[in-house]
VEXBA-231187 format. One record per residue (C-alpha): x, y, z negated. Coordinates in steps of 0.05 Angstrom, whole numbers, plus 5000, padded with zeros to 4 digits. Each point is the difference from the previous one (the first is absolute). Layout:
BEGIN
{{X Y Z}}
...
end
This chain:
BEGIN
{{3763 2612 1628}}
{{5014 4992 5079}}
{{4990 5077 5038}}
{{4944 4986 5043}}
{{5017 4987 5085}}
{{4986 5065 5035}}
{{4970 4955 5048}}
{{4950 4974 4957}}
{{4914 5018 4997}}
{{5016 5035 4925}}
{{5045 5052 5027}}
{{4968 5055 5044}}
{{5046 5058 5004}}
{{4965 5037 5050}}
{{4943 4999 4945}}
{{4980 5077 4977}}
{{4980 4946 4932}}
{{4974 5057 4958}}
{{4937 5006 5064}}
{{5003 4921 5013}}
{{4930 4973 4969}}
{{4977 4930 4984}}
{{4934 5000 5019}}
{{4963 4971 4947}}
{{4920 4975 4984}}
{{5000 5047 4943}}
{{5021 5063 5035}}
{{4924 4994 5027}}
{{4942 5040 4984}}
{{4957 4974 4950}}
{{4948 5045 4989}}
{{4952 4995 5055}}
{{4977 5070 5037}}
{{4921 4997 4986}}
{{4979 5055 5052}}
{{4971 4969 5077}}
{{5041 4994 5054}}
{{5018 5073 5046}}
{{5002 4963 5072}}
{{5010 5054 5053}}
{{4976 4981 5070}}
{{5030 5031 5058}}
{{4972 4986 5082}}
{{5031 5005 5059}}
{{4948 5038 5056}}
{{4951 5056 4997}}
{{4958 4976 5049}}
{{4920 5020 4986}}
{{4992 4927 4989}}
{{5071 4969 4971}}
{{5006 4928 4980}}
{{5056 5015 4958}}
{{4962 5055 4964}}
{{4940 4950 5000}}
{{5052 4941 4983}}
{{5023 5053 4937}}
{{4927 5011 4983}}
{{4988 4927 4992}}
{{5055 4987 4961}}
{{4989 5060 4945}}
{{4944 4968 4990}}
{{5018 4927 4984}}
{{5055 5034 4954}}
{{4955 5042 4964}}
{{4949 4936 4992}}
{{5070 4966 4975}}
{{5006 5055 4943}}
{{5053 5046 5041}}
{{4997 5074 5005}}
{{4996 5025 5079}}
{{5031 5059 5032}}
{{4980 5001 5085}}
{{5061 5056 5032}}
{{4967 5026 5065}}
{{5061 5022 5040}}
{{4961 5052 5036}}
{{5026 5065 4999}}
{{5066 4979 4978}}
{{5065 5014 5048}}
{{5055 4975 5031}}
{{5049 4997 4960}}
{{5054 5053 4984}}
{{4937 5043 5050}}
{{4982 5033 4936}}
{{5030 5012 4939}}
{{4992 4958 4929}}
{{4950 5047 4985}}
{{4941 4977 5046}}
{{4947 4986 4959}}
{{4986 4924 5029}}
{{5089 4988 4987}}
{{4986 5014 4931}}
{{4931 4969 4993}}
{{5045 4942 5036}}
{{5045 5001 4952}}
{{4972 5010 4938}}
{{4961 4937 5018}}
{{5049 4961 5011}}
{{5024 5012 4929}}
{{4939 4983 4965}}
{{4991 4931 5034}}
{{5035 4928 4976}}
{{4969 4969 5060}}
{{4998 5022 5079}}
{{4968 4965 5049}}
{{5013 5025 5079}}
{{4965 4982 5052}}
{{5008 5014 5073}}
{{4972 4990 5076}}
{{5065 4965 5039}}
{{5008 5042 5050}}
{{5056 4991 5061}}
{{5027 4941 4953}}
{{5005 5042 4938}}
{{4969 5036 4947}}
{{4977 5074 5015}}
{{5038 5062 4997}}
{{4933 5018 4956}}
{{5022 4943 4946}}
{{5078 5019 5007}}
{{5001 5077 4996}}
{{4954 4984 4939}}
{{5074 4969 4969}}
{{5038 5035 5036}}
{{4975 5064 4946}}
{{5010 4961 4954}}
{{5071 5014 4953}}
{{5037 4935 4980}}
{{5021 5047 4941}}
{{4941 5069 4979}}
{{5023 5033 4949}}
{{5050 4953 4962}}
{{4939 4941 5001}}
{{4992 4950 5060}}
{{4933 5010 5024}}
{{4988 4926 5020}}
{{5056 4961 4966}}
{{4976 4938 4970}}
{{4926 5011 5025}}
{{4963 4937 5028}}
{{4986 4997 5064}}
{{4949 4962 5042}}
{{5006 5006 5080}}
{{4947 4995 5055}}
{{4994 5007 5079}}
{{4938 4998 5040}}
{{5005 4982 5074}}
{{4954 5017 5063}}
{{5018 4941 5030}}
{{5034 4930 4980}}
{{5027 4997 4936}}
{{5077 5021 4985}}
{{5043 5023 4945}}
{{5043 5049 5023}}
{{4973 5060 4965}}
{{4999 4957 4925}}
{{5070 4974 5017}}
{{5020 5083 5010}}
{{4972 5010 4937}}
{{5021 4955 4954}}
{{5071 5033 5035}}
{{4975 5067 4983}}
{{4972 4970 4922}}
{{5076 4971 4992}}
{{5027 5062 5016}}
{{4949 5046 4954}}
{{5030 4948 4945}}
{{4925 4976 4990}}
{{4985 4932 4966}}
{{4962 4974 5080}}
{{4952 4937 4988}}
{{5015 4931 5037}}
{{4936 5001 5025}}
{{4968 5049 5054}}
{{4940 5003 5044}}
{{4989 5004 5091}}
{{4936 5007 5027}}
{{4999 4991 5064}}
{{4939 5033 5043}}
{{4991 5045 4935}}
{{4931 5037 5052}}
{{4975 4927 4982}}
{{5009 4995 4934}}
{{4953 5053 4982}}
{{4928 5012 5001}}
{{4950 5061 5009}}
{{5010 5030 4931}}
{{5079 4993 5005}}
{{5009 4949 4948}}
{{5045 4935 5017}}
{{4963 4931 5021}}
{{5003 4937 4960}}
{{5061 4963 5046}}
{{5058 4964 4981}}
{{5040 5067 5019}}
{{4960 5040 4936}}
{{5025 4934 4951}}
{{5061 5020 5017}}
{{4986 5071 4987}}
{{4976 4974 4929}}
{{5054 4966 4988}}
{{5059 5051 5009}}
{{4959 5051 4953}}
{{4992 4945 4953}}
{{5086 4975 4997}}
{{5014 5085 5010}}
{{4952 5010 4934}}
{{5042 4939 4965}}
{{5063 5031 5024}}
{{4992 5072 4967}}
{{4978 4981 4930}}
{{5051 4951 4997}}
{{5061 5041 5023}}
{{4967 5080 4980}}
{{5028 4999 4931}}
{{5064 4981 5025}}
{{5009 5016 5062}}
{{5055 5059 4985}}
{{5040 4938 4966}}
{{4992 4961 5059}}
{{5026 5051 5046}}
{{5066 5011 4965}}
{{5055 5001 5033}}
{{5076 4982 4985}}
{{5023 5044 5050}}
{{4965 5062 4978}}
{{5011 4998 4923}}
{{5066 4984 5027}}
{{4998 5061 5045}}
{{4954 5062 4944}}
{{5060 4974 4957}}
{{5056 5028 5035}}
{{4961 5067 5025}}
{{4990 5005 4920}}
{{5069 4992 4983}}
{{5011 5051 5066}}
{{4959 5049 4961}}
{{5034 4991 4932}}
{{5070 5006 5017}}
{{4983 5068 5046}}
{{4968 5020 4936}}
{{5064 4987 4961}}
{{5040 5032 5052}}
end
């Protein structure tokens, strides 16, 4: 038999073969989790009549009706990132909810063409790694925004980038509600409209993706580069002990 050409696709000398996994359909979980999907909802304004909060409250009602277990985090009292120790009660609460959740909804007003500092501060308090656990990795995410004027997508686009950075599975659909002050009635319930229908679409999609991925979230975000790095770190520790 002739020796394979070094330029052949079958010869990859740069690969750590022991850490190189071929994705297979049979590696996905067969048994399905039966508990209600756990959805955390965050909003980005502390105003008395915060429309991002009203959107989140309306979203929680819809998610509950779809069979989810929901929790809304109140950012009131959350300190600026690094202004307090991570043992601050609101920081502890937020981080525990991040770990508890299987999916999330982020809704921010658009302020000066961007998400609010209140929205960003909540995410900034959540490290990529917390006690060996990645609090957001592999969790599903839906992004929404409210605007005081015409429809815009600056905030949702920024939150998509942020969700990717936090290694979340951000769903394709999203919601942007223009002139939000016109979309809620005197009882703070969202009025029927195409905007409302889009919100239902987004939450329905979030539930589908959460149910589809939550049993496989660790597998879906498992990375070759990190397996190689972990193997190298383990080797270094073993070699140090041997010395």
